[in-house]
C-alpha positions in Angstrom: 11.7 0.8 8.5 8.2 2.2 8.0 4.8 1.7 9.7 3.5 -1.7 8.7 0.0 -0.6 9.6 0.5 2.5 7.5 1.6 0.4 4.6 -1.5 -1.8 4.9 -3.7 1.3 5.2 -2.1 2.8 2.1 -2.9 -0.3 0.1 -6.5 -0.4 1.5 -6.9 3.3 0.5 -5.3 2.9 -3.0 -7.4 -0.3 -3.8 -10.6 0.2 -1.9 -9.7 -2.7 0.4 -8.6 -4.7 -2.6 -11.9 -4.3 -4.5 -10.5 -1.9 -7.1 -7.0 -3.0 -8.1 -6.5 -1.6 -11.5 -6.4 -4.0 -14.4 -3.4 -4.3 -16.7 -3.6 -3.8 -20.5 -5.1 -7.3 -20.9 -7.7 -6.8 -18.3 -5.9 -8.9 -15.8 -4.8 -7.8 -12.3 -1.9 -5.3 -12.4 -1.1 -6.0 -8.8 -0.3 -2.3 -8.3 -1.5 -2.0 -4.7 0.2 1.3 -4.1 -0.9 3.4 -7.1 2.7 3.7 -8.2 3.1 5.6 -11.5 5.3 4.5 -14.3 7.8 7.4 -14.7 10.2 7.8 -17.5 12.7 5.5 -15.9 10.3 2.6 -15.5 11.1 -0.2 -17.9 8.5 -2.7 -16.8 4.9 -3.2 -17.9 2.5 -0.2 -17.5 -1.2 0.6 -17.9 -2.9 3.9 -18.6 -5.7 4.6 -16.2 -7.9 7.6 -15.5 -7.2 9.1 -12.1 -8.0 12.1 -10.0 -5.0 14.4 -9.5 -4.8 17.7 -7.5 -3.2 20.7 -9.0 -3.1 23.8 -6.8 -5.7 22.1 -4.6 -8.1 21.6 -7.4 -9.1 18.0 -8.4 -8.7 17.3 -12.1 -9.3 14.1 -14.1 -6.2 12.9 -15.9 -5.0 9.7 -17.6 -1.7 8.5 -16.1 0.7 5.6 -16.7 0.8 3.2 -13.7 3.2 0.3 -13.1 2.0 -3.3 -13.6 3.5 -6.3 -11.8 3.5 -10.0 -12.2 2.4 -10.7 -8.6 1.9 -9.2 -5.1 5.5 -9.9 -4.2 6.8 -7.8 -7.1 4.6 -4.8 -6.1 5.9 -4.9 -2.5 9.5 -5.3 -3.6 9.2 -2.3 -6.0 7.5 -0.2 -3.3 10.3 -1.0 -0.9 12.9 -0.1 -3.5 11.1 3.1 -4.3 11.0 4.3 -0.7 14.5 3.1 0.1 16.4 4.2 -3.1 14.6 7.4 -4.1 16.0 10.4 -2.1 12.6 12.1 -2.5 11.3 9.6 0.1 14.1 9.6 2.6 12.0 11.3 5.3 9.5 8.4 5.1 11.9 6.0 6.7 12.2 5.7 10.5 8.5 5.9 11.1 8.0 2.2 12.1 6.0 3.0 15.2 4.7 6.3 14.0 1.7 5.9 11.8 0.8 9.5 11.5 4.5 10.5 10.9 4.7 7.9 8.1 1.6 9.1 6.4 2.6 12.8 6.7 6.1 12.1 5.4 4.5 10.2 2.4 2.3 13.2 1.6 5.1 15.8 2.2 7.4 13.8 -0.2 4.9 14.2 -3.0 3.9 10.5 -3.1 0.3 11.6 -3.9 -1.2 14.9 -5.1 -4.2 14.6 -2.8 -3.8 17.3 -0.1 -5.6 15.0 2.4 -3.6 11.8 1.6 -2.0 11.6 5.0 -5.3 12.1 6.8 -7.0 9.4 4.7 -4.2 6.9 5.4 -4.5 7.6 9.1 -8.3 7.3 9.1 -8.1 3.9 7.3 -5.4 2.7 9.7 -7.5 3.7 12.7 -10.8 2.3 11.2 -12.8 -0.5 12.7 -12.2 -2.5 9.5 -8.4 -2.2 9.9 -8.7 -3.3 13.6 -10.7 -6.3 12.4 -8.2 -7.2 9.7 -5.3 -6.9 12.1 -6.9 -8.9 14.8 -7.6 -11.7 12.3 -3.9 -11.8 11.3 -2.4 -11.7 14.8 -2.6 -14.9 16.8 -0.2 -14.2 19.7 0.7 -10.8 21.0 4.3 -11.9 21.7 4.9 -12.8 18.1 4.9 -10.7 14.9 1.8 -10.8 12.8 1.5 -14.4 11.6 -1.1 -16.9 10.5 -1.9 -19.3 13.3 -0.4 -22.7 12.5 -2.4 -25.8 13.3 -1.2 -27.8 16.3 0.1 -31.3 15.8 -3.2 -32.7 17.0 -5.1 -30.7 14.4 -2.7 -31.8 11.7 -3.1 -35.5 12.5 -6.9 -35.2 12.7 -6.9 -35.9 16.4 -9.7 -35.0 18.7 
């Protein structure tokens, strides 16, 4: 029950619109689209990566352990579990139609150390690029975001 556009904006922010998904230990795609760190309780694959963290408002370079996934579905499933099951993120829920509230709740919960994290998510979500991406996904305003299915005529090769 979170802002779907906010989630897309967060992945775009964390991965540079998909251009900078961190590699796993073998140099393959880690599929970590949300920058989720591998805390002590994480028992899956992980990769060490240099990152920029903010301490007392000051940016510092650190190496952190991040989760690594087998595929995109696994990263989305883990993200959903993280937000739904960790009490730290309980204020993030119920912002389905409230992009700014979603982003601010993520930041307030400590999801990221960047003091401008919420502002950055909101900027990405409201960007011309996001509008273009969303318009390409949506085929009919009465339906949820879907891929346009070919008509019977197109499938049969008709004119």
